[in-house]
LUMSEZA-23093 format. One record per residue (C-alpha): x, y, z. Coordinates in pm, 1 decimal. Each point is the difference from the previous one (the first is absolute). Example, Ala and Ser with C-alpha at 12.3 -4.5 7.8 and 13.67 -1.06 7.14 Angstrom:
# residues 2
(r (1230.0 -450.0 780.0)),
(r (137.0 344.0 -66.0)),
This chain:
# residues 112
(r (9640.8 8494.3 7248.9)),
(r (365.7 29.0 -109.2)),
(r (284.1 -16.7 249.8)),
(r (104.9 340.3 145.3)),
(r (346.5 -12.6 -158.6)),
(r (-131.8 -68.2 -348.3)),
(r (-0.6 356.5 -131.0)),
(r (337.0 82.1 155.1)),
(r (193.8 -283.0 -164.4)),
(r (-184.5 -64.8 -325.5)),
(r (193.0 264.7 -194.7)),
(r (345.4 -101.3 120.8)),
(r (150.0 -297.2 -186.7)),
(r (139.6 -258.1 238.9)),
(r (-121.1 182.1 310.2)),
(r (-176.2 -189.5 271.9)),
(r (-161.2 57.4 336.0)),
(r (276.7 -159.9 203.3)),
(r (305.0 177.5 146.1)),
(r (344.8 -110.9 -117.1)),
(r (61.0 -180.8 330.2)),
(r (-311.6 -215.1 -39.4)),
(r (30.1 -361.4 -106.0)),
(r (-252.4 89.8 -268.5)),
(r (199.3 293.8 -140.7)),
(r (20.4 -41.2 -374.8)),
(r (-273.8 -262.1 -5.5)),
(r (-238.1 57.6 -286.9)),
(r (-350.8 112.1 86.4)),
(r (-259.3 -187.6 -202.9)),
(r (-371.1 57.0 -48.6)),
(r (-269.1 -265.1 21.0)),
(r (-339.3 93.8 -143.0)),
(r (-293.6 -165.0 171.2)),
(r (-305.6 -110.0 -200.0)),
(r (-181.1 315.1 114.6)),
(r (278.5 217.8 -145.6)),
(r (157.8 91.1 333.4)),
(r (378.2 21.1 -19.5)),
(r (204.7 -150.3 280.5)),
(r (370.7 85.0 13.3)),
(r (247.6 -243.6 151.6)),
(r (371.6 -61.6 19.9)),
(r (112.4 -276.9 -231.5)),
(r (182.2 -299.6 144.3)),
(r (339.6 88.7 144.1)),
(r (268.8 -254.6 -77.1)),
(r (250.9 -62.8 273.8)),
(r (366.5 51.0 -76.4)),
(r (227.2 -304.8 16.5)),
(r (122.5 -82.0 349.8)),
(r (337.9 163.8 63.8)),
(r (310.3 -217.9 -13.8)),
(r (124.6 130.9 333.6)),
(r (249.4 256.9 -124.7)),
(r (-246.6 286.5 43.6)),
(r (-155.4 -118.6 325.6)),
(r (93.3 -14.6 363.4)),
(r (-107.5 -287.7 219.7)),
(r (-224.2 89.5 292.1)),
(r (-93.1 -243.9 275.0)),
(r (-357.1 55.5 112.8)),
(r (-55.3 64.3 369.8)),
(r (-315.6 -37.6 204.8)),
(r (-248.3 284.1 -47.9)),
(r (124.9 113.3 -340.1)),
(r (-252.3 72.6 -274.7)),
(r (44.0 75.1 -369.3)),
(r (-86.7 368.0 50.7)),
(r (257.7 31.8 278.6)),
(r (262.9 -148.7 -230.1)),
(r (-95.5 249.7 -270.2)),
(r (51.0 284.9 245.0)),
(r (325.3 -142.8 134.0)),
(r (165.9 -64.9 -334.9)),
(r (-156.5 267.5 -222.5)),
(r (-128.3 262.5 241.1)),
(r (-356.7 -59.5 -118.2)),
(r (-235.6 -268.1 135.5)),
(r (-182.9 -8.9 -333.7)),
(r (311.3 -142.5 -167.3)),
(r (-46.1 -346.2 157.5)),
(r (-94.3 -128.5 -343.8)),
(r (361.5 35.9 -119.4)),
(r (103.1 -260.1 257.6)),
(r (-298.4 -223.3 -80.0)),
(r (83.8 10.6 -371.9)),
(r (357.0 -112.2 74.2)),
(r (-105.2 -311.1 191.5)),
(r (-194.0 -308.7 -109.8)),
(r (-317.9 69.2 200.7)),
(r (-362.0 8.1 -107.9)),
(r (-120.3 193.7 302.4)),
(r (217.1 285.7 135.3)),
(r (-74.3 -111.0 355.5)),
(r (209.0 -310.2 -72.8)),
(r (307.8 224.9 6.9)),
(r (-21.3 52.7 373.7)),
(r (-223.3 -276.1 136.6)),
(r (296.9 -217.3 102.9)),
(r (270.2 157.9 220.6)),
(r (344.2 -113.8 -109.7)),
(r (-91.8 -13.3 -367.7)),
(r (261.1 152.9 -232.3)),
(r (-145.8 229.9 -265.2)),
(r (159.0 203.3 -275.4)),
(r (-32.9 377.9 8.0)),
(r (82.2 181.2 -325.8)),
(r (260.2 272.1 50.1)),
(r (-131.2 204.6 -289.2)),
(r (-170.8 317.1 109.2)),
(r (-260.3 176.8 -208.0)),
């Protein structure tokens, strides 16, 4: 069974199922065909941008009880924008951003 968004986006070149504020916005949607002929749509790998050099970021010192989603809300007005902060810091797991109070992290100033 095809994904629900398939018919909506198939006729629009470059369109995708993700809103412009999503970390997957602009990511190409690919199709994998299983041996039985079933098509499975997926987002291709998203490459991370280079870490900022500091000119476009502010330094935030993590306090006890902070979480990535709370930082997204605080700095961007949207808790779903935590990924912008995670992308700007050398972490593999977003929870690493806030697991150590006193840690200095970079927060990109760029708004979407």
